[in-house]
N, C-alpha and C positions, 0 to 999 in steps of 0.2 A: 574140616576142623583143623585149626592151627595149633602148634605146640610151641612152648617156650622152653629154652634151656634154663638151667639153674641160674646162670649168669644173667640172662635176660629177665627172669623173674625178679631177681635181686635188684637189678637196675630199675625195673618198673616200680617196685616197692619203694626204693629210695627216692624216685622222682615224685611219687605221691606224698611221701613223708615230707619232702622238701617244700611242697605247697603249704604245709602246716607249720613250717619253721624248723623242722628236724634236719640235722646234717650228720651223715655217717662218714667217718674219715679214719685214716690210719694207713698202715702198710704191713706187709707180711712179717717184717722183722720185729716191729714194736707192738704189733697187735692193732685191733680195730676198736673203736668206740663210737659214741654218738653224742650229740648235744642238741638242746632246744633253746635257742636264743643264748642267754648267758648261763643257762643251767647245763652242767655236765655231770652225769652220775658218778658217784664215788665208788665205782666197781672196778675190778681188775679188767684189763683189756681183753676183748674177745679174740679167739684164734682166727676168725675169718670175717670177711666183710658181710657175709650172709648172716652170721651170728649177731653181729652188731646191728644190722638192719632189723632182725627179729626182736632184739632187745628194745630197740626204739619203738617198734610196732607194739610190743607188750606195754611199754610206758603209755603210748597213745590210748590203748584199750583201757588201761587202769584210770587214766585221766578222764576218759569218757564216762566210765562207770561212776567215778567220784562226782562228776558234773550231773549225771542223771540222779544220783542220790541227793545232791543238793537241790535239784529241781523238784524232786518228790517231797523234800522237806518244805519247800516253798509252798507247794500245793496244799500240803497238810496244814501248815500254819494259816494259809489263806482260808481254807475251809473252816478253821476255828475262828476266823474273823480278825486275824492279826497280820494284815498284809504288810505293814511297815516293817515289822520284825522279820517277816519272811524274806523281804527284799534285802534287808541288811545281812541276813544269814547267807543268802545267795552271793551277795557282794563279797563277803568275807571268804567264802569258798573259792570264788573266782580268783581273788587276789592270791590265795594260798596255792592254787593250781598253777597260776601263771609264774609265780616266783618261788621256787622250792629251794633256793640257795640258803645255806645256813646263815649267811650274813643278812639276808632279807628277813628271815624269821626272827633273828636276834634284833634287827632294827625295828621290827614291828612289835616286839615284846615289850611290855611295860611291867612295872612292879605289881605284884599281886596285892590288890587292895579293893576297897569298895568302888573305886572309879572304873574298874575293868568292865567293858561293855560286851566282850565277846571272847570265845574260847576256841582254839584250834586243836583238834585231835589229829595227831600225826605220829609217825614212827619211822623206824629204819630197821632193816634186816638184811639177810643174805641177798635178797633180790633188789635191794636199793630202798630209797625213801618212798613213803606212801602217805597219803592224806585221806582220812575218813571224811572229815568235813569241818565246818565252822559252826559254832553254836552260840546263841545269845545266852543260854542258861547253862551254868556249870553242871547241874544235875543231868541235863540232856547229853553233855559231852561224856560224863561218866557212864551213863547208860549205853551210849554208843561204843565206848571202850569195852564195857563188859560184853556187849553183843559180839565184838570182834574176838574177845577171849573165848566166848562160848563157841564161836565158829571154829577156832583152833582146836578146841576140845572135840567137837564133832568130826574134825578131820583126823582125829586120832592122836593129837599131841597132848602131852601132860601139862596142864596149867592149873595151879591151885587157885581157883576162882576167889576164894575168901581172902587169901593173901594178896592176890592181884588187886581186888577192890580196895582193900585197906591201904595198901602201899600207894596206890594211885590217888586215893583220897588225901592221904597225908602229904605226899611229896609231888603230886602232879607228874610223876615219872615212875616207870618200872621197866626193868630189863628181864625178859623171860628167857632164862638160860637155855632151856631145852630147844627153843626156836632160834636162839641168838638174835632176838628181836627186842627193840626198845620201843616204848610207847610214851608219848608226852601229851599233856594237856597244857598248852601255853596260852596266856592271856593275849588278847588282841584288842587294840583300840578300834573303835568304829567312829568314823567321821559323821557328824550330823548331816542329815539330808537337807 
């Protein structure tokens, strides 16, 4: 049986992350961080290279979970006979996962009116930005946001679900003070197939 030192393990993790486009960088005096293509998290620098690699790995796991959720939504819509809508939702989710920069979200955002074809449920908090998914129907996006709020309650956090639902419906945005987390439902245009 062979053993790896902490440095060797960190190096191996970074090499595997690099194959997916992640880059861990920094130095002991300025701290360490990571990036994925043009996306760099808006978090304070990590104290060590290993911490930054672990943060990049956590982002990869979160993106994988989001993609699996999007795939499940496709299968669910497909089972209901709406394959075209399912594929458009998956396409929206993929675009959101690939480009999480604020500029990209703002560039994709359009005015809220009847011509909006899709909705992105995403947020930001102490651990960085996250995306739940993209939805063709605004009611589906609201239901997914409420499911996330219910999960926070189940974790023991205080969230006034009635206030959460009302504020999100009225403004498509809410900041949950106790969690220092913000939730948005932003309109997204869908290009015709």
